[in-house]
C-alpha positions as CSV (number, residue, x, y, z in Angstrom):
1,M,38.9,-38.2,-8.0
2,P,35.8,-36.4,-7.2
3,A,32.6,-36.7,-5.0
4,R,29.0,-38.2,-6.2
5,D,27.0,-35.9,-8.8
6,A,23.5,-36.5,-8.0
7,C,21.6,-38.4,-10.7
8,G,20.9,-38.3,-14.7
9,V,17.3,-38.1,-15.9
10,V,15.8,-39.3,-19.9
11,G,12.0,-38.1,-21.3
12,V,10.9,-39.2,-24.8
13,S,7.9,-38.9,-26.7
14,L,7.1,-40.8,-29.6
15,Q,4.4,-41.8,-32.4
16,G,3.8,-45.4,-32.6
17,K,7.0,-46.6,-30.4
18,G,7.7,-47.8,-26.8
19,A,9.3,-45.7,-25.3
20,A,10.7,-48.2,-23.2
21,P,13.8,-49.1,-25.2
22,F,14.9,-45.4,-25.7
23,L,14.7,-45.1,-22.1
24,F,16.9,-48.0,-21.4
25,R,19.4,-47.4,-24.3
26,G,19.9,-43.3,-22.8
27,L,20.0,-44.7,-19.0
28,R,23.0,-47.0,-19.5
29,A,24.2,-44.2,-21.7
30,L,24.3,-41.8,-18.4
31,Q,25.2,-45.4,-15.8
32,H,28.0,-43.2,-14.8
33,R,26.5,-40.7,-13.2
34,G,24.5,-43.0,-11.0
35,Q,24.6,-46.2,-9.9
36,E,22.7,-46.2,-6.9
37,S,19.5,-47.3,-8.4
38,A,17.5,-47.0,-11.4
39,G,13.7,-46.5,-12.4
40,I,11.5,-46.1,-15.2
41,A,7.8,-45.2,-16.0
42,T,5.9,-45.0,-19.2
43,T,2.4,-44.2,-19.9
44,S,-0.3,-45.9,-22.6
45,H,-3.8,-45.0,-22.4
46,N,-3.9,-43.0,-19.3
47,V,-2.3,-45.9,-17.4
48,M,1.0,-45.6,-15.6
49,H,3.6,-48.3,-15.6
50,H,6.7,-47.7,-13.8
51,Q,9.4,-50.3,-13.1
52,K,12.3,-49.2,-10.4
53,G,15.5,-51.1,-8.3
54,M,18.8,-50.5,-7.0
55,G,21.7,-51.6,-8.9
56,L,22.7,-51.1,-12.5
57,V,20.5,-50.8,-15.7
58,H,21.2,-54.0,-17.3
59,E,20.9,-55.3,-14.0
60,I,17.3,-54.3,-13.3
61,F,15.8,-54.1,-16.8
62,S,15.4,-57.4,-18.2
63,Q,13.8,-57.4,-21.7
64,E,10.2,-59.0,-20.2
65,L,10.7,-56.1,-17.6
66,L,11.2,-53.5,-20.9
67,D,8.0,-55.3,-22.3
68,S,5.7,-54.4,-19.9
69,L,6.3,-50.7,-19.9
70,R,4.0,-50.0,-22.7
71,G,3.6,-46.7,-24.3
72,P,4.8,-44.3,-26.1
73,S,6.1,-42.0,-23.5
74,G,8.1,-42.3,-20.5
75,I,11.0,-41.5,-18.2
76,G,14.0,-42.9,-17.0
77,H,16.5,-42.0,-14.2
78,V,19.9,-42.8,-12.8
79,R,20.5,-42.0,-9.4
80,Y,23.5,-41.6,-6.5
81,P,22.1,-39.8,-3.7
82,T,22.7,-36.4,-2.2
83,T,19.2,-35.8,-0.7
84,G,17.5,-38.3,1.1
85,A,18.5,-41.9,2.2
86,T,20.0,-45.0,0.4
87,D,16.8,-47.0,-0.4
88,L,14.6,-47.8,-2.9
89,E,12.0,-45.7,-1.6
90,N,13.6,-42.9,-3.0
91,A,15.0,-43.7,-5.8
92,Q,13.3,-42.6,-9.3
93,P,10.5,-42.0,-10.9
94,I,8.6,-40.8,-7.9
95,I,4.9,-41.7,-8.6
96,V,2.2,-39.0,-6.9
97,K,-0.6,-37.8,-7.9
98,I,-1.8,-34.6,-9.9
99,R,-5.4,-34.0,-8.3
100,D,-6.9,-37.9,-9.2
101,E,-3.8,-38.2,-11.9
102,D,-0.8,-40.7,-12.0
103,A,2.1,-38.8,-12.8
104,A,6.1,-39.7,-12.1
105,I,9.2,-37.2,-11.8
106,A,12.7,-37.4,-11.5
107,H,15.2,-35.3,-11.2
108,N,18.7,-34.3,-11.4
109,G,20.3,-31.6,-8.7
110,D,19.7,-30.0,-5.6
111,I,17.6,-27.9,-3.8
112,V,19.3,-25.5,-0.9
113,N,15.4,-24.6,0.3
114,F,14.2,-27.7,0.8
115,E,13.4,-28.1,4.6
116,R,11.6,-24.0,4.0
117,V,9.2,-26.1,1.3
118,R,9.0,-29.2,3.4
119,R,8.2,-27.6,6.6
120,R,5.3,-25.3,4.3
121,L,4.2,-28.4,2.3
122,Q,3.7,-30.3,5.5
123,A,2.1,-27.3,7.3
124,Q,-0.5,-27.0,4.0
125,G,-1.7,-31.0,4.9
126,V,0.6,-32.5,2.4
127,D,1.9,-35.9,3.7
128,L,5.2,-36.5,1.8
129,L,6.1,-40.7,1.7
130,G,10.1,-40.1,1.4
131,N,13.0,-37.8,2.4
132,A,13.9,-36.9,-0.7
133,D,13.4,-33.4,-2.6
134,T,12.3,-35.1,-5.8
135,E,8.7,-35.9,-4.0
136,M,8.9,-32.5,-2.6
137,M,9.5,-30.8,-6.0
138,A,6.2,-32.9,-7.3
139,Q,4.0,-32.0,-4.0
140,T,4.6,-28.4,-5.0
141,I,3.5,-28.8,-8.0
142,A,0.9,-30.3,-7.6
143,L,0.1,-27.6,-4.8
144,E,0.0,-25.0,-7.5
145,Y,-2.3,-27.3,-9.5
146,G,-4.8,-26.9,-7.0
147,H,-4.6,-23.4,-7.5
148,T,-5.4,-23.5,-11.4
149,R,-5.9,-25.7,-14.4
150,D,-2.9,-25.4,-16.4
151,L,0.0,-27.6,-15.1
152,E,2.7,-25.9,-17.0
153,A,1.8,-22.5,-15.1
154,A,2.1,-24.9,-12.4
155,I,5.3,-25.6,-13.2
156,R,6.7,-22.5,-13.3
157,R,4.9,-21.2,-10.0
158,A,6.5,-23.7,-8.5
159,C,9.8,-23.4,-9.6
160,A,9.4,-19.7,-8.7
161,S,9.9,-21.3,-4.6
162,L,12.5,-23.4,-5.5
163,I,15.9,-22.3,-4.9
164,G,19.0,-24.8,-6.2
165,G,20.0,-26.4,-9.1
166,Y,18.2,-29.0,-10.9
167,A,16.8,-30.4,-14.3
168,V,13.8,-32.3,-14.1
169,V,11.2,-35.1,-16.1
170,F,8.0,-34.7,-15.3
171,L,4.9,-37.5,-17.0
172,V,1.3,-36.9,-16.4
173,G,-1.0,-38.8,-19.1
174,N,0.5,-38.6,-22.2
175,R,3.2,-36.1,-21.8
176,V,6.7,-35.2,-20.4
177,F,7.0,-31.5,-19.0
178,A,10.8,-30.9,-19.3
179,F,12.3,-28.1,-17.0
180,R,15.9,-26.5,-15.7
181,D,16.6,-23.9,-13.2
182,P,16.4,-20.5,-13.7
183,L,20.1,-20.2,-13.2
184,G,20.9,-23.6,-16.2
185,I,22.5,-25.1,-13.4
186,R,22.3,-28.9,-14.4
187,P,22.8,-29.4,-17.9
188,L,19.6,-30.9,-19.7
189,V,19.5,-31.3,-23.6
190,F,17.2,-31.7,-26.2
191,G,17.0,-33.5,-28.7
192,T,15.1,-35.8,-31.9
193,V,15.3,-39.6,-32.2
194,E,13.1,-42.1,-33.9
195,S,9.7,-40.9,-34.8
196,G,9.9,-38.5,-31.7
197,V,12.0,-36.1,-29.5
198,A,13.9,-36.1,-26.0
199,V,15.5,-34.4,-23.7
200,A,18.5,-36.4,-21.5
201,S,21.5,-35.1,-19.4
202,E,23.7,-35.3,-21.8
203,S,23.9,-35.1,-25.5
204,V,25.5,-38.8,-25.6
205,A,21.9,-40.2,-24.4
206,L,20.1,-38.7,-27.5
207,E,22.4,-40.1,-29.2
208,M,22.5,-43.6,-27.5
209,M,18.9,-43.8,-28.3
210,G,19.8,-43.6,-32.0
211,G,19.0,-39.4,-32.2
212,K,20.9,-36.2,-32.4
213,A,21.1,-33.4,-30.0
214,V,19.3,-30.4,-31.3
215,R,20.0,-27.5,-28.6
216,D,20.8,-27.4,-24.9
217,V,17.6,-26.4,-23.1
218,E,18.0,-22.9,-21.9
219,P,18.0,-22.6,-18.3
220,G,14.5,-21.8,-16.7
221,E,13.3,-23.0,-19.4
222,V,9.9,-25.8,-19.4
223,L,9.3,-27.7,-22.4
224,V,6.3,-29.7,-23.1
225,L,6.9,-33.7,-25.5
226,E,2.8,-34.6,-26.4
227,R,3.0,-37.3,-29.5
228,G,6.4,-36.8,-30.7
229,Q,6.8,-33.7,-31.3
230,L,7.9,-30.6,-29.7
231,A,4.6,-28.7,-28.5
232,H,5.2,-26.1,-26.3
233,T,7.8,-24.2,-24.6
234,S,8.1,-21.2,-22.2
235,K,10.2,-19.6,-19.2
236,I,10.6,-19.4,-15.5
237,P,10.6,-16.2,-14.7
238,N,14.9,-15.2,-13.9
239,T,17.9,-13.2,-14.4
240,G,18.8,-13.6,-17.1
241,E,22.0,-14.9,-16.2
242,S,23.5,-18.3,-16.0
243,A,25.4,-20.5,-13.6
244,H,26.7,-23.7,-15.6
245,C,28.1,-26.1,-13.1
246,M,32.5,-26.6,-14.2
247,F,32.1,-30.0,-12.9
248,E,30.2,-31.3,-15.9
249,W,33.3,-30.3,-18.3
250,V,36.3,-31.3,-16.0
251,Y,34.4,-34.7,-14.5
252,F,30.7,-35.8,-14.9
253,S,29.7,-35.8,-18.4
254,R,31.3,-38.0,-20.7
255,P,33.8,-37.2,-23.2
256,D,31.9,-37.7,-26.1
257,S,29.5,-35.3,-24.9
258,V,28.4,-31.8,-25.3
259,V,27.5,-29.6,-22.6
260,D,25.9,-26.5,-23.1
261,R,27.5,-25.9,-26.8
262,Q,30.7,-26.9,-25.2
263,P,32.7,-30.4,-26.4
264,V,34.1,-31.9,-23.5
265,Y,36.4,-33.6,-25.1
266,D,38.3,-30.5,-26.6
267,V,37.4,-28.8,-22.8
268,R,39.5,-31.4,-21.0
269,Y,42.1,-31.8,-24.1
270,R,42.7,-27.8,-23.5
271,I,42.8,-27.9,-20.2
272,G,46.0,-29.9,-20.4
273,L,47.4,-27.6,-22.8
274,R,47.3,-25.0,-20.3
275,L,48.2,-27.3,-17.2
276,A,51.5,-27.7,-19.0
277,K,52.2,-24.4,-19.4
278,E,50.7,-23.2,-15.9
279,A,52.6,-26.0,-14.0
280,P,55.2,-27.8,-16.4
281,A,57.6,-30.3,-15.3
282,E,61.0,-31.8,-15.8
283,S,59.6,-36.0,-15.9
284,D,60.2,-38.9,-18.5
285,L,56.1,-39.6,-19.0
286,V,52.3,-37.8,-18.6
287,V,50.1,-41.2,-17.2
288,P,46.6,-40.4,-17.2
289,V,44.9,-41.5,-14.4
290,P,41.8,-43.4,-15.7
291,D,39.4,-42.8,-17.9
292,S,38.4,-39.2,-17.0
293,A,41.7,-37.4,-17.3
294,R,42.8,-39.0,-20.9
295,P,42.0,-35.9,-22.5
296,Q,44.0,-33.8,-20.6
297,A,46.9,-36.0,-20.3
298,L,47.1,-36.1,-23.8
299,G,46.9,-32.2,-24.1
300,F,49.4,-31.8,-21.1
301,S,51.8,-34.0,-23.6
302,A,51.4,-32.2,-26.9
303,G,52.3,-28.8,-24.5
304,S,55.0,-29.9,-23.2
305,G,56.4,-32.6,-25.4
306,I,56.7,-35.1,-23.0
307,P,55.5,-38.9,-23.8
308,Y,52.3,-39.9,-23.3
309,A,51.6,-43.8,-21.5
310,E,48.8,-45.9,-20.8
311,A,50.4,-47.1,-17.6
312,L,47.8,-47.8,-15.5
313,I,45.1,-50.0,-16.6
314,K,41.4,-50.1,-15.4
315,S,39.3,-52.9,-15.1
316,R,36.1,-52.5,-17.0
317,F,33.8,-54.2,-14.6
318,V,34.8,-52.7,-12.1
319,E,32.3,-49.6,-9.8
320,R,33.4,-46.1,-10.8
321,T,34.9,-44.9,-7.1
322,F,33.5,-41.9,-6.7
323,I,29.5,-43.2,-6.3
324,L,30.5,-46.2,-4.1
325,P,28.5,-45.0,-0.8
326,D,31.5,-45.2,1.8
327,Q,35.1,-43.7,1.8
328,R,36.1,-47.2,2.8
329,R,34.8,-49.1,-0.1
330,R,36.1,-46.6,-2.7
331,E,39.5,-46.8,-0.7
332,Q,39.6,-51.0,-1.2
333,E,38.0,-50.9,-4.8
334,V,41.3,-48.7,-5.9
335,Q,43.8,-51.4,-6.0
336,V,40.8,-53.6,-8.0
337,K,39.7,-51.4,-10.1
338,L,43.2,-50.0,-11.5
339,H,46.5,-52.0,-11.9
340,P,50.3,-50.5,-13.4
341,V,51.7,-51.7,-16.4
342,P,54.3,-54.6,-15.1
343,G,57.8,-52.2,-16.0
344,L,56.5,-49.8,-17.4
345,L,56.7,-47.2,-14.9
346,K,60.3,-48.5,-13.6
347,G,62.6,-45.5,-13.0
348,K,60.6,-42.9,-14.2
349,R,59.8,-40.1,-13.6
350,I,55.8,-39.2,-14.0
351,V,53.5,-36.2,-15.0
352,L,50.7,-37.9,-13.2
353,L,47.1,-36.6,-14.6
354,D,43.7,-36.3,-12.9
355,D,40.5,-34.4,-13.4
356,S,40.4,-32.9,-9.5
357,I,40.9,-33.7,-5.9
358,V,38.2,-33.5,-3.6
359,R,39.1,-35.3,-0.3
360,G,42.5,-36.9,-2.2
361,T,42.3,-39.8,-0.7
362,T,41.6,-42.3,-3.7
363,L,44.6,-40.3,-5.4
364,R,47.2,-41.3,-2.5
365,E,46.2,-44.7,-2.7
366,I,46.9,-44.1,-6.7
367,V,50.2,-42.3,-6.1
368,Q,51.6,-44.9,-4.1
369,M,50.6,-47.9,-6.4
370,A,53.1,-45.7,-8.9
371,R,55.6,-45.5,-6.7
372,G,55.3,-49.4,-5.6
373,A,56.0,-49.8,-9.5
374,G,59.2,-48.4,-9.4
375,A,58.6,-44.6,-10.1
376,V,61.1,-42.4,-8.8
377,R,58.9,-39.3,-8.7
378,V,55.4,-38.7,-9.1
379,D,54.4,-34.5,-9.8
380,V,50.7,-35.3,-9.7
381,R,49.0,-32.3,-11.5
382,V,44.8,-31.7,-11.6
383,G,42.4,-30.4,-14.1
384,C,40.6,-28.4,-11.5
385,P,41.6,-25.1,-9.8
386,P,41.4,-27.0,-5.5
387,I,37.6,-27.7,-4.4
388,R,37.8,-25.2,-0.9
389,A,34.1,-24.8,-0.7
390,P,30.6,-27.4,-0.5
391,C,28.7,-27.7,-3.3
392,Y,25.0,-27.6,-2.7
393,F,23.4,-28.3,-6.3
394,G,23.6,-31.7,-7.0
395,I,27.2,-32.5,-5.9
396,D,27.7,-34.3,-2.4
397,M,30.9,-32.9,-0.8
398,K,28.6,-30.6,1.4
399,D,31.2,-30.3,4.8
400,R,34.1,-29.2,4.1
401,R,36.1,-31.2,6.4
402,Q,36.5,-33.9,3.4
403,L,37.9,-31.5,0.8
404,V,41.4,-32.0,1.9
405,A,42.3,-28.7,-0.1
406,S,40.0,-27.0,1.7
407,S,42.6,-25.5,4.3
408,R,45.7,-26.8,2.5
409,S,48.5,-24.8,0.4
410,E,49.1,-27.0,-2.8
411,D,52.7,-28.5,-0.9
412,E,51.0,-29.5,1.4
413,V,48.2,-31.5,-0.6
414,A,51.3,-33.0,-2.2
415,K,52.3,-33.8,1.4
416,V,49.0,-35.7,2.0
417,I,48.6,-37.7,-1.0
418,G,52.1,-38.6,-1.0
419,A,53.3,-37.5,-4.6
420,D,56.9,-34.9,-5.2
421,S,54.2,-31.8,-5.7
422,V,50.8,-30.8,-7.0
423,H,50.0,-27.9,-8.8
424,Y,46.4,-27.2,-9.9
425,I,45.3,-25.7,-12.9
426,S,43.7,-21.6,-12.5
427,I,40.4,-20.4,-12.2
428,P,41.3,-18.3,-15.2
429,G,43.0,-21.0,-16.7
430,L,40.0,-23.6,-16.5
431,V,37.6,-20.4,-17.3
432,E,39.5,-20.0,-20.5
433,S,39.8,-23.9,-20.9
434,I,35.4,-24.3,-20.9
435,G,35.3,-21.6,-23.3
436,L,32.4,-19.5,-22.0
437,R,32.9,-16.4,-19.0
438,A,33.3,-17.1,-15.7
439,D,29.8,-15.0,-14.8
440,E,28.1,-17.7,-17.1
441,L,29.6,-20.7,-15.3
442,C,28.9,-22.0,-11.3
443,L,32.0,-21.7,-9.6
444,G,31.4,-22.0,-5.9
445,C,32.9,-25.0,-5.3
446,L,36.1,-23.3,-6.0
447,T,35.9,-19.6,-5.1
448,G,32.7,-19.6,-1.6
449,R,31.0,-17.4,-3.9
450,Y,27.6,-19.1,-5.2
451,P,25.0,-18.6,-8.0
452,V,22.1,-18.0,-4.8
453,E,22.3,-17.4,-2.0
454,V,23.2,-20.3,0.2
455,P,22.7,-20.4,4.1
456,E,25.7,-19.0,5.7
457,E,27.2,-18.8,2.6
458,R,28.3,-15.6,0.5
459,H,26.2,-15.3,-3.2
460,R,27.1,-14.0,-6.4
461,Y,24.2,-12.4,-8.9
462,Q,21.4,-11.8,-5.8
463,K,20.8,-9.8,-2.6
464,S,18.2,-12.4,-1.5
465,L,16.3,-15.1,-2.6
466,A,13.4,-13.1,-3.4
467,E,15.3,-11.7,-6.1
468,F,15.6,-14.8,-7.7
């Protein structure tokens, strides 16, 4: 079970319709990306309307509240924090001033040089209300806008000083600006909806809004949505390289999404097929850790000829354990979240398929559960190579001491989680399953080589931050 992702974003621009119902449906489709808080901001006749709260989307937004969010343009956000405290102050969208105009901003990802940019802003007299990098990003744009009357140009100038992975929606007046980091680390998709256009972290959100995905926002691209149309596009200067986060296909994105032209379900199925070749097992059943490992398990079953069984049933009314706020709660919730089918595992040798292992504590509980249900052998197969290094671009696993594979072999990891064996898919196997080239992906957490320079870490492309 992996660590936490840093949110999901939605933005819409419509003609003759209110944006709030679309944003609500889009955010519900992205609820898996963050369950700490949610927020929506809309504009009507240059008046900003915004509401946000702690909890799940449907818990926060009643019909009465949605009716109060008037206007045809708006943005929405679901959050789990990777930078910034866990409180309503840092829930998004964040409202800021752009000259004398109210603006709202929401983003998915992390800024690597957050502290450096914050100190520069403070030195120039900018007061930051919270400690989230989203506000810092907005204030950087506002500062650049002070040098030019062109907001789109101000965004491009600001992004030149922001190092990291991010997908951003920015509401100013009746315009929605949507932009993606120059390497495309975090995902963002553009599409059409009834009476307008929209962007979202995943294609499934556009479909849940009754629309369809048209294309991925290109790395470093700035879109301007206005009056229900894609009014303009431009590019942030970049190297022409990409570094799409491999974890989107491994775990974070929904299996019914398409990320950077690669269907997530198909990628996960291919991962299972590849694992069956790379790490076969003599077993009676292939059992997925639900829900995200189902396609991998189906692929492993097809590739190995071992029968597939839904032997662990997931409660539909329990939070995803990876985004609970502390490890103790994550471990406690496993017993509530999963339950074995009585009798199905008794006397069986099983291949337990999981999408990834980060800390290993949750999977240890699941292995123990399988043994308690009568499994006589548990061989674990993992659809992601060993996570050995921190992520600095939007996944909350920044401490090597938390990574069970950081300094352990497969046999040592097996002992930690109580399995008879553990085998991970290889990095070449993962890359081939995704369907992109290795140099088009961010594999930093697997290799320790990052697409941008990170203090005290190695990097892949740039020799210095100045080259970003």
